[in-house]
C-alpha positions in Angstrom: 0.0 0.0 0.0 1.1 3.5 -0.7 1.9 6.1 2.0 -1.1 8.1 1.0 -3.4 5.1 1.5 -1.8 4.4 4.9 -2.4 7.9 6.1 -6.0 7.9 4.9 -6.6 4.6 6.7 -5.1 6.0 10.0 -7.3 9.1 9.7 -10.4 6.9 9.2 -9.5 4.7 12.2 -8.9 7.8 14.3 -12.2 9.4 13.3 -14.0 6.1 13.9 -12.5 5.8 17.4 -13.4 9.4 18.3 -17.0 9.0 17.1 -17.4 5.8 19.0 -16.1 7.3 22.2 -18.2 10.4 21.8 -21.3 8.3 22.0 -20.4 7.3 25.5 -21.0 10.8 26.7 -24.2 11.4 24.9 -27.3 11.8 27.2 -29.3 8.7 27.6 -32.7 8.6 26.0 -35.5 8.1 28.5 -39.0 7.1 27.4 -42.3 7.5 29.1 -42.9 4.9 31.8 -46.1 3.0 32.2 -47.4 2.1 35.6 -49.0 -1.1 34.3 -45.6 -2.4 33.0 -43.9 -1.4 36.2 -46.3 -3.2 38.5 -44.6 -4.1 41.7 -45.2 -6.8 44.2 -43.0 -8.2 46.9 -43.0 -11.6 45.3 -41.4 -10.1 42.2 -38.3 -8.8 44.0 -35.0 -10.3 42.9 -34.2 -13.2 45.2 -37.7 -14.7 45.4 -36.8 -18.1 44.0 -38.4 -21.5 44.0 -39.0 -23.6 46.1 -38.9 -21.0 48.9 -40.4 -18.0 47.1 -40.6 -14.7 48.8 -39.2 -15.2 52.3 -40.4 -12.7 54.9 -40.8 -14.6 58.2 -41.3 -11.4 60.3 -44.0 -9.9 58.0 -42.2 -6.6 57.2 -43.5 -6.7 53.6 -47.2 -6.9 54.7 -47.1 -3.4 56.2 -44.8 -1.8 53.6 -45.6 0.1 50.4 -43.6 -0.1 47.2 -41.1 2.7 48.2 -40.5 1.2 51.6 -39.9 -2.3 50.2 -37.4 -0.9 47.7 -35.7 1.0 50.6 -35.6 -2.3 52.6 -34.0 -4.1 49.6 -31.5 -1.3 49.1 -30.5 -1.4 52.8 -30.3 -5.2 52.6 -27.9 -5.1 49.6 -25.8 -2.4 51.2 -25.5 -4.2 54.5 -24.6 -7.4 52.6 -21.8 -5.6 50.7 -20.4 -4.1 54.0 -20.5 -7.6 55.5 -18.5 -9.0 52.6 -15.9 -6.3 52.9 -15.7 -7.0 56.6 -15.0 -10.6 55.9 -12.2 -9.7 53.5 -10.7 -7.4 56.1 -10.9 -10.1 58.7 -9.1 -12.6 56.4 -6.5 -10.0 55.4 -5.9 -9.3 59.1 -5.2 -13.0 59.6 -2.8 -13.2 56.7 -0.6 -10.1 57.4 -0.1 -10.6 61.1 3.0 -8.9 62.3 3.9 -7.4 58.9 1.5 -4.4 59.0 2.8 -0.8 59.2 -0.2 0.0 61.4 0.4 0.2 65.2 4.1 -0.6 64.7 3.2 -4.2 63.8 2.4 -4.9 67.5 -0.9 -6.6 66.7 -0.6 -10.4 66.9 -2.7 -13.5 67.3 -6.0 -14.4 65.7 -7.9 -11.6 64.0 -10.8 -12.0 66.5 -8.5 -10.6 69.2 -7.1 -7.7 67.2 -9.6 -5.0 68.2 -8.7 -5.5 71.9 -5.0 -5.0 71.1 -5.4 -1.7 69.3 -3.6 1.0 71.5 
């Protein structure tokens, strides 16, 4: 291929890449929402699986409206994520015993006893 053709191909590739990346910053199109399509029940929440179905042994969902149920679900997911991070922190604390720069590496023993050793 000639040099002129190579330059044109590089220009085309650059323009294509720029046009594709510009689409990422375009505002998202939102359509009108229909309440009949967005009908909401507690049994339709993610996590309601067979054979158990919707599990609410304390009956919180019976007294809650849609917004409250969604807030409960959001809180449940958030607390679950915090718990997962806490487990990772616990396991890391077990693995790096004595090699941490925190507290002059004076924390030792099983991770369950670490909070009592913090000066």
